[in-house]
C-alpha positions in Angstrom: -21.0 -22.3 48.5 -17.5 -21.2 48.7 -15.6 -23.3 46.5 -18.2 -24.1 43.9 -17.7 -23.2 40.4 -19.6 -20.5 39.1 -22.8 -21.7 37.4 -23.8 -19.9 34.1 -27.1 -19.3 32.7 -28.3 -19.6 29.1 -27.7 -15.7 28.7 -24.3 -14.9 30.2 -22.3 -15.9 32.6 -18.3 -16.9 32.6 -16.8 -17.8 29.3 -16.5 -21.4 28.5 -13.3 -23.1 26.5 -14.3 -23.6 23.0 -15.5 -26.9 21.9 -13.4 -29.0 19.2 -15.8 -28.4 16.8 -15.6 -24.5 17.1 -11.6 -24.7 17.2 -11.8 -26.2 14.0 -14.3 -23.7 12.5 -12.2 -20.8 13.6 -9.2 -22.4 11.8 -11.1 -23.0 8.7 -12.2 -19.4 8.8 -8.9 -17.8 9.4 -7.0 -19.8 6.8 -9.9 -18.9 4.7 -9.4 -15.3 4.9 -5.6 -15.7 4.5 -6.1 -17.7 1.1 -8.4 -14.9 0.0 -6.2 -12.1 1.2 -3.3 -13.8 -0.7 -5.6 -14.2 -3.9 -6.1 -10.7 -4.0 -2.6 -9.9 -4.0 -1.5 -12.4 -6.2 -4.5 -11.2 -8.8 -3.1 -7.6 -8.5 0.4 -8.6 -9.1 -0.8 -10.8 -12.4 -2.6 -7.8 -13.5 0.5 -5.6 -13.1 2.4 -8.6 -14.8 0.0 -8.8 -17.6 -0.2 -5.1 -18.2 3.4 -4.5 -18.2 4.3 -7.3 -20.5 1.9 -6.1 -23.0 3.3 -2.6 -22.6 7.2 -3.8 -22.6 7.4 -3.7 -26.3 6.6 0.4 -26.3 8.5 0.9 -23.2 11.6 -0.5 -24.9 10.7 1.7 -27.8 9.4 5.1 -26.9 11.3 5.0 -23.2 10.5 7.9 -21.1 9.7 10.3 -24.2 6.3 8.7 -23.8 5.7 10.2 -20.8 6.8 14.0 -21.9 5.5 13.5 -25.6 2.4 15.7 -26.6 1.4 14.2 -29.9 -0.6 10.8 -30.2 -0.7 9.9 -34.2 -0.8 6.3 -34.9 -0.4 6.7 -38.5 3.0 8.3 -38.0 4.1 6.2 -35.1 4.2 9.0 -32.4 2.8 8.5 -29.1 3.2 11.0 -26.2 0.7 11.1 -22.9 1.8 14.1 -21.4 -1.5 16.1 -22.5 -3.6 12.9 -21.0 -1.7 12.9 -17.8 -2.2 16.9 -17.3 -6.1 16.2 -18.1 -6.3 13.4 -15.6 -4.6 15.2 -12.8 -6.3 18.7 -13.5 -9.5 17.2 -13.7 -8.8 15.2 -10.6 -7.7 18.2 -8.7 -10.6 20.5 -9.8 -13.1 17.3 -8.9 -11.5 17.2 -5.4 -11.7 20.7 -4.6 -15.1 20.8 -5.1 -16.0 17.5 -3.5 -13.6 18.1 -0.6 -15.2 21.3 0.3 -18.7 20.2 -0.3 -17.9 16.7 1.4 -16.5 18.0 4.7 -19.4 20.4 5.2 -21.7 17.3 4.6 -19.8 15.6 7.2 -20.0 18.2 9.8 -23.4 18.6 9.0 -24.5 14.8 9.9 -22.2 14.4 12.6 -22.4 17.3 14.7 -25.9 17.1 16.1 -27.7 19.5 13.7 -30.3 16.8 12.7 -32.4 14.2 14.8 -30.8 11.0 14.2 -33.5 9.8 11.9 -33.0 12.5 9.3 -29.1 12.0 9.7 -29.7 8.4 8.5 -31.9 9.5 5.7 -29.4 12.2 4.5 -26.4 10.0 4.9 -28.1 7.1 2.9 -28.9 9.8 0.2 -25.2 11.0 -0.1 -24.3 7.1 -0.3 -26.7 6.2 -3.3 -24.6 8.7 -5.4 -22.2 6.2 -5.4 -24.5 3.7 -7.2 -25.5 5.8 -10.1 -23.6 4.1 -13.4 -21.0 6.3 -14.8 -22.5 6.6 -18.0 -25.7 7.9 -16.5 -23.6 10.7 -14.9 -22.0 11.2 -18.5 -25.7 11.5 -20.3 -26.8 13.7 -17.5 -23.6 16.0 -18.1 -24.4 16.1 -21.9 -27.7 17.1 -21.8 -28.1 19.0 -18.3 -24.7 20.3 -17.2 -23.2 21.7 -20.1 -26.1 23.7 -21.4 -26.7 25.0 -17.9 -23.1 26.1 -17.5 -22.9 27.5 -21.0 -24.4 30.9 -20.5 -22.1 31.7 -17.4 -19.1 30.2 -19.4 -19.7 32.7 -22.2 -19.9 35.6 -19.7 -16.9 34.9 -17.8 -15.2 34.7 -21.1 -16.4 37.7 -22.4 -15.5 39.7 -19.4 -12.5 37.9 -18.0 -11.2 36.3 -20.9 -7.8 37.5 -20.0 -7.6 35.1 -17.2 -6.1 31.8 -18.4 -9.0 29.8 -16.6 -11.4 31.5 -18.8 -9.5 31.9 -21.9 -12.0 29.8 -24.1 -15.6 29.4 -24.4 -17.7 26.4 -23.8 -18.8 25.4 -27.2 -19.5 21.6 -25.7 -17.7 19.0 -24.1 -15.2 20.5 -21.6 -12.7 20.4 -18.5 -15.2 21.9 -15.9 -18.4 20.1 -16.7 -16.0 16.8 -16.5 -14.7 18.1 -13.3 -18.3 19.3 -12.1 -19.9 15.6 -12.7 -16.5 14.0 -11.4 -17.0 16.0 -8.1 -20.7 14.7 -7.5 -18.9 11.0 -8.5 -16.3 11.7 -5.8 -18.5 13.2 -2.9 -19.7 10.0 -1.4 -16.3 8.8 -0.7 -15.0 11.8 0.8 -18.1 12.5 2.9 -18.4 9.1 4.3 -14.7 8.8 5.3 -14.9 12.6 6.6 -17.8 11.6 8.9 -16.0 8.5 10.4 -13.0 10.9 11.1 -15.4 13.6 13.0 -16.9 10.6 14.8 -13.3 9.2 16.2 -12.8 12.6 17.9 -12.6 11.7 21.6 -15.8 12.8 23.4 -13.6 13.9 26.2 -12.1 16.4 23.8 -15.5 17.8 23.0 -16.7 18.0 26.6 -13.4 19.8 27.6 -13.8 22.4 24.6 -17.4 23.1 25.9 -16.4 23.5 29.3 -14.3 26.0 28.8 -17.1 28.1 27.2 -16.8 27.8 23.5 -19.5 27.9 21.1 -20.6 25.1 18.8 -18.8 26.4 15.7 -15.7 27.4 17.5 -15.5 23.8 19.0 -16.1 22.3 15.4 -14.0 24.6 13.6 -11.1 25.2 16.1 -10.8 21.8 17.9 -12.9 18.7 16.5 -12.0 19.4 12.4 -8.0 20.0 13.4 -8.2 17.1 15.7 -9.4 14.6 12.5 -7.5 16.8 9.7 -5.2 13.8 9.1 -8.2 11.5 8.7 -9.9 14.3 6.5 -6.8 14.6 4.5 -6.6 11.0 3.8 -10.3 11.1 2.4 -9.5 13.6 0.0 -6.4 11.3 -1.1 -8.6 8.4 -1.4 -11.3 10.8 -3.3 -8.5 11.9 -5.5 -7.8 8.2 -6.5 -11.3 7.5 -6.9 -11.2 10.5 -9.4 -8.0 9.4 -11.4 -9.3 6.2 -12.7 -12.9 7.6 -13.7 -13.5 6.5 -17.3 -16.9 6.8 -18.9 -18.4 10.1 -17.6 -14.9 11.5 -18.3 -14.8 10.2 -21.9 -18.1 11.5 -22.6 -17.8 14.9 -21.1 -13.9 16.2 -21.1 -13.7 16.6 -25.1 -11.0 14.3 -25.8 -8.7 16.7 -27.2 -4.8 16.2 -26.6 -4.0 19.5 -25.5 -2.5 21.3 -22.1 -4.3 24.4 -21.2 -5.5 25.9 -17.9 -8.7 27.0 -19.4 -12.1 25.6 -17.6 -13.9 25.5 -20.4 -11.4 24.0 -23.2 -11.9 20.6 -24.3 -9.1 18.4 -22.9 -8.2 14.2 -22.4 -7.5 12.0 -19.8 -5.8 8.5 -19.7 -8.8 6.6 -18.7 -10.9 8.2 -21.5 -8.1 7.9 -23.9 -7.8 4.2 -23.4 -11.6 3.4 -23.4 -11.9 5.1 -26.8 -8.9 4.4 -28.5 -8.6 0.5 -27.5 -11.5 -0.6 -30.2 -10.0 0.5 -33.2 -6.0 -0.1 -32.1 -3.4 -1.8 -34.3 -0.8 -3.7 -32.8 1.6 -0.8 -32.5 -1.2 1.6 -30.8 -2.4 -1.3 -28.5 1.4 -1.6 -26.9 1.2 2.3 -26.5 -2.0 2.2 -25.0 -0.9 -0.7 -22.4 1.9 1.7 -21.5 -0.2 4.5 -20.8 -2.5 1.9 -18.8 0.7 1.0 -16.6 1.0 4.8 -16.1 -2.5 5.3 -14.9 -2.1 2.2 -12.5 1.2 3.5 -10.9 -0.4 6.9 -10.7 -3.8 5.4 -8.9 -1.7 3.1 -6.8 0.6 5.6 -5.5 -2.4 8.0 -4.7 -4.3 5.0 -2.9 -1.5 3.8 -0.9 -0.9 7.3 0.1 -4.4 8.0 1.3 -5.0 4.6 2.9 -1.8 4.9 5.0 -2.8 8.7 6.1 -6.2 7.2 7.1 -4.7 4.3 9.1 -2.1 6.3 11.0 -4.6 9.0 11.9 -7.1 6.4 13.2 -4.5 5.0 15.6 -3.6 8.4 16.6 -7.3 9.3 17.5 -7.6 5.8 19.2 -4.9 6.3 21.3 -6.1 9.9 22.4 -9.6 8.2 23.4 
């Protein structure tokens, strides 16, 4: 009858006001999430404080010369991390170049209707499982499989194109390219997953408009969908770069641990993370301070890259949601 309140059943109807217990639970949940969030922030600040405090004597002793020095000799008291910075950035960009290309192709393949839904789910799970493989396993695989597999091609490239700086040396053992190749496989799940989310976030109205104008599938993908998601895809690349910058064990096993600056893909090199892992167990007091300085440099590089990537992804997501 008119004027009577609407009745609700067990499976729907007008929402009722929350009970007192539900309000208390909601407040507790929100308070708990705030506390945990601040704990993460405080933990990060504490880590930076501890590393910075341990590195402070080395910062005072070596200053900015530490960042441009090329020699690491604990016996002579000389410490410089420019070769390690170069190796870290060079290997990460090489890995990102490979992982970014393959990751974008995988994202297109798994989001644009090329496969049935069940196969898409299966392939997506396989790609995500790559992130679950321990780093040391990747390192062992690189030593026993990747390096022997690449050596004949590397020797041929050096023999035929040795005048090109990228092929200036042979691959006698661990080197930059095997390390970057394995690192690319480790970064691939991050790039592929975020790129898939970016492509799915493109509004359906945009797709329908493109197909309505007579575009083919590949024209729609390459000229409209990928450009529309380009900001988020770029953010995925930056986050993948941040993941690559901090990788330790696989690179420590594969990069060769040689403090030199070279463009050769087959020459041994070094990275900040690998140097920290290999030198800390036997480091004295002075070298330990220098290593903490190097850790602070690596932390700063990784933090900056990840903040930039997260900001790009968030801004692009808001823009695509606004278009939708």
